[in-house]
C-alpha positions as CSV (number, residue, x, y, z in Angstrom):
1,X,-67.8,51.4,-42.1
2,X,-67.3,54.0,-39.2
3,X,-64.3,56.1,-39.0
4,X,-61.9,55.8,-36.1
5,X,-61.5,58.7,-33.7
6,X,-58.1,60.7,-33.5
7,X,-58.4,61.1,-29.9
8,X,-56.4,58.5,-27.9
9,X,-57.5,56.9,-24.6
10,X,-55.5,57.8,-21.6
11,X,-54.2,54.2,-21.5
12,X,-52.9,54.5,-25.1
13,X,-51.3,57.9,-24.6
14,X,-49.4,56.6,-21.6
15,X,-48.3,53.6,-23.5
16,X,-47.0,55.6,-26.4
17,X,-45.2,58.0,-24.1
18,X,-43.5,55.0,-22.3
19,X,-42.3,53.8,-25.5
20,X,-40.9,57.0,-26.7
21,X,-39.0,58.0,-23.6
22,X,-35.6,56.3,-22.8
23,X,-35.2,54.6,-19.5
24,X,-34.0,57.1,-17.0
25,X,-30.9,56.2,-15.1
26,X,-31.1,56.5,-11.4
27,X,-29.8,59.5,-9.9
28,X,-26.7,58.8,-7.6
29,X,-27.1,59.6,-3.9
30,X,-26.6,63.2,-2.9
31,X,-22.9,63.6,-1.6
32,X,-21.7,60.3,-2.8
33,X,-19.1,61.6,-5.0
34,X,-17.8,64.0,-2.3
35,X,-17.7,61.2,0.3
36,X,-15.7,59.1,-2.3
37,X,-13.4,62.1,-2.8
38,X,-12.9,62.6,0.9
39,X,-12.1,59.0,1.7
40,X,-9.6,58.8,-1.2
41,X,-8.0,61.9,0.0
42,X,-7.6,60.2,3.5
43,X,-6.4,57.1,1.9
44,X,-3.9,58.7,-0.4
45,X,-2.6,61.7,1.2
46,X,0.6,61.8,-0.7
47,X,-1.2,61.7,-4.0
48,X,-2.0,64.6,-6.4
49,X,-5.5,65.6,-7.2
50,X,-5.1,64.3,-10.7
51,X,-4.0,60.9,-9.5
52,X,-6.9,60.8,-7.0
53,X,-9.4,61.6,-9.9
54,X,-7.9,59.0,-12.1
55,X,-8.4,56.2,-9.2
56,X,-11.9,57.4,-8.7
57,X,-12.7,57.5,-12.5
58,X,-11.4,53.9,-12.8
59,X,-13.7,52.8,-10.0
60,X,-16.6,54.1,-11.7
61,X,-17.0,57.5,-10.0
62,X,-16.6,60.2,-12.7
63,X,-14.7,63.1,-11.5
64,X,-12.1,65.6,-12.4
65,X,-8.8,66.9,-10.8
66,X,-10.7,70.3,-10.4
67,X,-13.3,68.7,-8.2
68,X,-10.9,66.9,-6.2
69,X,-9.0,70.1,-5.6
70,X,-11.9,72.0,-4.6
71,X,-12.9,69.4,-2.0
72,X,-9.3,69.1,-0.7
73,X,-9.2,72.9,-0.2
74,X,-12.5,73.1,1.6
75,X,-11.2,70.3,3.9
76,X,-8.0,72.4,4.7
77,X,-10.1,75.4,5.2
78,X,-12.2,73.6,7.8
79,X,-9.1,72.4,9.7
80,X,-7.6,76.1,9.8
81,X,-11.0,77.2,11.2
82,X,-11.2,74.5,13.7
83,X,-7.6,75.2,14.8
84,X,-7.9,79.0,15.2
85,X,-8.6,80.2,18.7
86,X,-12.0,81.3,19.5
87,X,-12.6,85.0,20.6
88,X,-13.1,84.0,24.2
89,X,-9.7,82.2,24.3
90,X,-8.0,85.0,22.6
91,X,-9.5,87.7,24.8
92,X,-8.9,86.1,28.3
93,X,-6.7,88.5,30.3
94,X,-3.3,87.3,31.4
95,X,-3.5,86.7,35.1
96,X,-0.1,86.7,37.3
97,X,0.4,83.5,39.3
98,X,0.1,85.6,42.6
99,X,-3.2,87.1,41.8
100,X,-6.1,86.4,44.1
101,X,-9.6,85.6,42.8
102,X,-12.7,87.0,44.4
103,X,-14.0,83.6,45.3
104,X,-10.6,82.9,47.1
105,X,-11.1,86.1,48.9
106,X,-14.7,85.2,49.9
107,X,-13.2,82.0,51.3
108,X,-10.6,83.8,53.3
109,X,-13.1,86.3,54.7
110,X,-15.3,83.2,56.0
111,X,-12.2,81.8,57.5
112,X,-11.3,85.0,59.4
113,X,-15.0,85.1,60.7
114,X,-14.8,81.6,62.0
115,X,-11.4,82.0,63.6
116,X,-12.5,85.3,65.2
117,X,-10.2,87.8,63.6
118,X,-7.3,88.3,61.2
119,X,-4.6,87.6,63.6
120,X,-6.1,84.4,64.6
121,X,-6.4,83.4,61.2
122,X,-2.7,84.3,60.2
123,X,-1.6,82.1,63.5
124,X,-3.6,79.0,62.3
125,X,-2.1,79.3,58.9
126,X,1.4,79.7,60.1
127,X,0.8,76.7,62.3
128,X,-0.6,74.8,59.4
129,X,2.3,75.7,57.2
130,X,4.8,74.3,59.9
131,X,2.8,71.0,59.9
132,X,3.0,70.6,56.3
133,X,6.9,71.3,55.8
């Protein structure tokens, strides 16, 4: 009787490997735990991280108080960064109320040219002021 070869075919090897490896669990969606912690933090603003971690663990999302604290501090730092004034807002010069802009001066120059001089423009503006009062 002929001897069997010790070399396995590919089908037999795949079958043996499938039997030896335990079934793998499906990976959770990336960011699902963070989203759940954020939702819990928004829903329970007066609860401590430990209490929120207990709530999430009871609902099937394993988490610790440290993870909740990290996410909570990240949210707080983003709020602070958003509330801080930008460099443009902080660098704007303080303009007095009686200051005249360049655009306004250009308009005044056009008015003077249309009316024929500064005296005429002053007279027209005084007449307008009397009508508006």
